[in-house]
C-alpha positions in Angstrom: 0.0 0.0 0.0 1.3 3.5 -0.7 0.0 6.7 0.7 0.8 10.2 -0.5 -0.1 13.2 1.7 -0.1 16.9 0.8 -0.3 18.6 4.2 -0.5 22.2 3.1 -0.6 24.7 0.2 -0.8 28.5 0.0 -1.7 30.8 -2.9 0.6 33.7 -3.6 -1.2 36.1 -5.5 -27.9 19.5 -4.7 -31.0 16.0 -5.4 -32.2 15.1 -8.9 -30.7 18.4 -10.2 -27.7 20.0 -8.5 -26.7 23.7 -8.7 -23.5 24.8 -10.4 -22.9 28.4 -11.2 -26.6 29.3 -10.9 -27.6 26.6 -13.3 -28.9 23.1 -12.6 -26.7 20.0 -13.5 -28.4 17.6 -15.8 -28.5 13.8 -15.8 -27.2 11.0 -18.1 -26.2 12.2 -21.6 -27.0 15.8 -20.8 -24.6 15.9 -17.9 -21.9 14.0 -19.9 -22.1 16.6 -22.7 -21.9 19.4 -20.0 -18.8 17.8 -18.4 -17.1 17.5 -21.8 -17.9 20.9 -22.9 -16.8 22.6 -19.6 -13.9 20.5 -18.2 -11.1 21.5 -20.5 -11.5 25.2 -20.1 -11.9 24.7 -16.3 -8.8 22.6 -16.0 -6.7 25.1 -18.2 -7.8 28.0 -16.0 -6.9 26.0 -12.9 -3.6 25.1 -14.3 -2.8 28.8 -14.6 -3.9 29.3 -11.0 -1.6 26.5 -9.9 1.4 28.5 -11.2 1.1 30.6 -8.0 0.9 27.8 -5.5 3.7 26.9 -3.1 3.8 24.0 -0.7 5.2 20.7 0.4 4.2 17.1 -0.6 5.2 14.5 2.1 5.5 11.0 0.7 5.5 7.6 2.4 5.3 4.2 0.6 4.6 1.1 2.6 5.1 -2.2 1.0 3.3 -5.6 1.7 6.7 -7.3 1.3 9.6 -7.0 3.7 11.0 -4.1 1.6 11.7 -1.1 4.0 9.3 1.8 3.6 10.3 4.9 1.5 9.8 8.4 2.8 10.7 12.0 1.9 9.2 15.1 0.6 8.9 17.5 -2.4 8.8 21.2 -1.7 7.8 23.7 -4.5 8.2 27.5 -4.4 7.3 29.5 -7.5 6.0 32.5 -9.2 5.3 33.4 -12.8 9.1 33.5 -13.8 10.8 31.4 -11.2 10.5 27.8 -10.0 12.2 25.9 -7.2 11.7 22.2 -6.6 13.3 20.4 -3.7 13.3 16.7 -3.5 14.6 15.1 -0.3 14.7 11.4 0.7 14.4 10.5 4.4 15.2 6.8 4.4 17.4 4.9 6.8 19.9 4.1 3.9 19.3 7.0 1.6 19.0 10.6 2.5 19.9 12.2 -0.9 18.5 15.7 -1.6 18.3 17.5 -5.0 17.4 21.1 -5.4 16.3 22.3 -8.9 15.9 26.0 -9.6 14.9 27.8 -12.8 14.3 31.4 -13.9 14.0 33.1 -17.3 17.7 33.1 -17.9 19.2 29.9 -16.5 18.6 26.8 -14.4 20.7 24.9 -12.0 20.8 21.8 -9.8 22.3 21.4 -6.3 22.9 18.0 -4.5 23.6 16.8 -1.0 23.9 13.5 0.7 21.8 14.4 3.7 19.6 17.2 5.1 22.7 18.1 7.5 25.2 18.5 4.6 25.9 21.7 2.7 24.6 21.9 -0.9 27.1 21.3 -3.9 26.6 22.6 -7.4 25.6 19.7 -9.6 24.7 21.3 -13.0 23.9 24.5 -14.8 22.0 25.3 -18.0 21.1 28.4 -19.9 17.3 28.7 -20.7 16.5 28.1 -24.2 14.7 30.6 -26.6 11.0 29.9 -27.1 10.5 27.0 -29.7 13.8 25.3 -28.8 13.6 22.0 -26.9 14.7 22.6 -23.3 17.5 20.7 -21.7 16.8 17.4 -20.0 17.3 19.1 -16.6 14.8 21.9 -17.4 12.4 19.3 -18.5 12.8 17.5 -15.3 12.1 20.6 -13.3 8.9 21.1 -15.4 7.8 17.6 -14.8 8.5 17.7 -11.1 6.6 20.9 -10.6 3.7 19.8 -12.8 3.4 16.3 -11.0 3.5 17.6 -7.5 1.7 21.0 -7.8 -1.5 19.7 -9.3 -2.8 17.0 -7.0 -6.4 17.8 -7.5 -5.9 17.2 -11.3 -3.9 14.0 -11.1 -4.8 10.3 -11.2 -2.4 7.5 -11.0 -0.1 8.4 -13.9 -2.3 10.7 -16.1 -3.8 14.1 -15.4 -7.5 14.4 -15.9 -6.9 16.4 -19.0 -4.7 13.8 -20.6 -7.1 10.9 -19.6 -10.1 12.5 -21.3 -8.1 13.2 -24.4 -7.0 9.6 -24.9 -8.6 8.0 -28.0 -9.6 5.0 -26.1 -11.4 7.0 -23.3 -15.1 6.3 -23.0 -17.7 7.4 -20.4 -20.1 4.6 -19.5 -22.2 6.6 -16.9 -22.3 10.1 -15.6 -24.6 11.1 -12.8 -25.0 13.9 -10.2 -24.3 13.0 -6.5 -23.6 14.5 -3.2 -20.0 14.0 -1.9 -19.0 15.3 1.5 -20.0 19.0 1.4 -20.3 19.3 -2.4 -22.6 18.7 -5.3 -20.4 16.6 -7.5 -20.5 14.3 -10.6 -19.6 10.6 -10.6 -18.1 9.4 -13.9 -17.5 5.7 -14.7 -15.2 5.3 -17.5 -13.1 2.8 -19.4 -9.8 3.4 -21.3 -8.7 -0.1 -22.4 -5.2 -0.2 -24.0 -2.1 -2.2 -24.4 0.3 -1.6 -21.5 3.6 -0.2 -22.8 7.0 -0.1 -21.0 7.4 2.8 -18.5 10.2 4.3 -20.5 8.4 4.1 -23.8 6.9 7.6 -23.7 3.5 6.1 -24.3 3.0 4.4 -20.9 -0.1 5.1 -18.7 -1.7 2.7 -16.2 -5.4 3.8 -16.0 -7.6 1.1 -17.7 -11.0 1.9 -16.1 -12.5 3.3 -13.0 -14.8 5.7 -11.2 -14.0 9.4 -10.7 -15.9 11.9 -8.5 -15.4 15.5 -9.8 -16.5 18.8 -8.3 -18.1 21.0 -11.1 -18.4 24.1 -9.0 -14.6 24.0 -8.3 -13.1 23.7 -11.7 -14.1 20.0 -12.1 -11.2 19.0 -9.7 -10.8 15.5 -8.4 -12.5 14.6 -5.1 -12.1 10.8 -5.3 -11.1 8.0 -7.7 -11.2 4.2 -7.8 -9.1 3.0 -10.6 -8.2 -0.4 -12.2 -4.5 0.1 -13.4 -2.1 -2.0 -15.3 1.7 -2.2 -15.3 4.0 -4.7 -17.1 4.8 -6.3 -13.7 1.5 -5.6 -12.0 -1.3 -6.1 -14.5 -4.1 -5.8 -11.9 -3.5 -2.9 -9.5 -6.3 -1.2 -7.7 -5.6 2.5 -6.9 -7.8 4.6 -4.6 -7.3 8.4 -4.4 -9.1 10.8 -2.2 -8.6 14.5 -1.8 -9.4 17.1 0.8 -9.8 20.8 -0.2 -10.5 24.2 1.3 -11.6 27.4 -0.3 -9.2 30.1 -1.3 -10.1 33.7 -2.2 -11.9 32.4 -5.3 -14.4 29.5 -4.5 -14.0 28.1 -7.9 -10.2 27.6 -7.4 -9.8 25.4 -4.4 -6.6 24.8 -2.3 -5.5 21.1 -1.7 -5.3 20.2 1.9 -4.4 16.5 1.5 -4.3 13.8 -1.0 -4.2 10.2 0.1 -3.3 7.4 -2.6 -3.6 3.8 -1.7 -2.6 0.9 -3.8 -3.2 -2.8 -3.4 
């Protein structure tokens, strides 16, 4: 079983029909079409908002075997032009830390063998002009920031946006429901595909599942129960549940915690 917790983030800058933005949510095909017509714009606007978020993701992975647990954290600080991503292991045998920083002109990486050691310069790269493929290190910064700053838009390996755009994605059922304090939408989907190797560039694990999304809050993820497939684990069950709080704009929620369990 693996759990991922996001303890804090800060922003720098209801029945047969449920209400959303002053309009009622439909049912069945009507609700499905409403979701598909609204979700991409809502997610894109929320992604822009995420560029102003800062916070820390604490991770702990517990295995059913005798393999020792893995622990650590990812810390992100950022604004429109600058990004900092700190990745720190906190294991008995490994306490490596890596700090990536990027601005408009350059990017660099610092490394250390433990939290008590001083940082050492590992690598420096100049930022590339627009249209030029960025260096592998800058691509890694972008991937780390995207992966850990959007927990309300992330499933197992795909973002919500990426999943819906897959050619094999199909909605089987779409219905309005109440989830905790919110009027939400439950979507049952399938996305059957051949499992590719992880390093192929075409890999994703989600095969089918159920998602509960919050339409009044940018269609963010509140819960997911997924059937996932990997080459070495063809039948993996993944459950994700998020906790949120309102920021200054109620349509743009702040993640409080995300718990991910696998079995």
